[in-house]
C-alpha positions, 0 to 999 in steps of 0.5 A: 534530487529535484522538485519542479512544477511541470505541465504534462501533455496527453500521453506524455506519462502513462496513465496520467491525465494531462495537466499541471503537476509537481514533479519530484525527481531522483537522479543517479549516474549508475549503470542504467536500465535496458528497455526490457527492464524498464517495461517491468520495473513497477511490477510487484516482486520483479527484481534484478537482484539475486535470490534472497537479495530483495523482494522487488516491492519498492518501486511497485509501492512507489507507483501505487502511492503515486497513483493513489494520490492522483498522480503517476510515476515514470522512469527515464533510463538507458544502459550506461546513462544512469536513471531518473525516477519521476513522481508526478503529484497533483498540486494543492491550490490555496483553498486546498492548503487552507483546508489541509491546515485547518484543525480537525475534530476527531472522535477520541473514542477507542476501539477497546477489547479486540485482538487483531493480527496485522499481516505486513511485510514492510517494516516501516508501514508495520511500525506506523500501523502498529502505533495507530492500532495500539492507540485505538486500544487493540491488542496487536500481533504482527506477521510478516507473510501469509505462512507466519499469519497462519501459524499465528492464527493456529496458536491464538484467537483473533477478533480481526485480521488486517492483511496486505494484499501483495506479499512475498512468500508465495501467498497473497493477502487474498489467498490468506483471507480465503484460508482464514475465512474458511478456518476461522469464520468468526474472525473479521477480515480486511485487506490493505493494498498500495499497488494499483494495477489491472491484475490486482484490481481484477482479483480484488473485485471478487473479494467480499472483504473491505479494502483500505488503500495505502497510504492511509490516515489514522482516521481512515484506519479507524473507520475501517475498524469500525466498519469491521466491528459493526458488520458480521464476519464474512 
């Protein structure tokens, strides 16, 4: 594993503007990847593992986090030569670091009395979100995919639903939101996405629900919930 400061030239890394970046690289000496696999590694649900052995979401989430942070991702590999996964992240200036380190005054009020359905298949993301939501005073149920969410909605009444956009199981968060909006019109809905790509952005452009990009802070999640409670259901 390496961390270094680099200067990126125009066109050197796909979708990344030229400039100075911090590059975090993870290098292995495994079997490597062929060019056809390299072309697809950041696609959601693309995997070379057998059925039931993996969802293919890991690298697409890494790509999404890097892009949302103002950076990018790149993989250098060839069959029999291992792989090097590089994350390019914009560096902080001294002024930025001072702002980041300054104490932040936050509103200690809680969003009390609501019941929320969290639809998230990543256990790590779900655990963090659950902790934040419960600290805000919400009663939270968790579903891992769209079908589990519909079963939960059939069994109990929810005030809000927060659903990831890209999920396994054949039903996206947008599909789930459309079904839920028709069947439970009084429930407020919001979407969460960590993946950046033209195909996802085109789908999201036609949706009426607010969107929160991953990774998000507790303040950003609070702001989304306040937006939901203040607005009429979609």
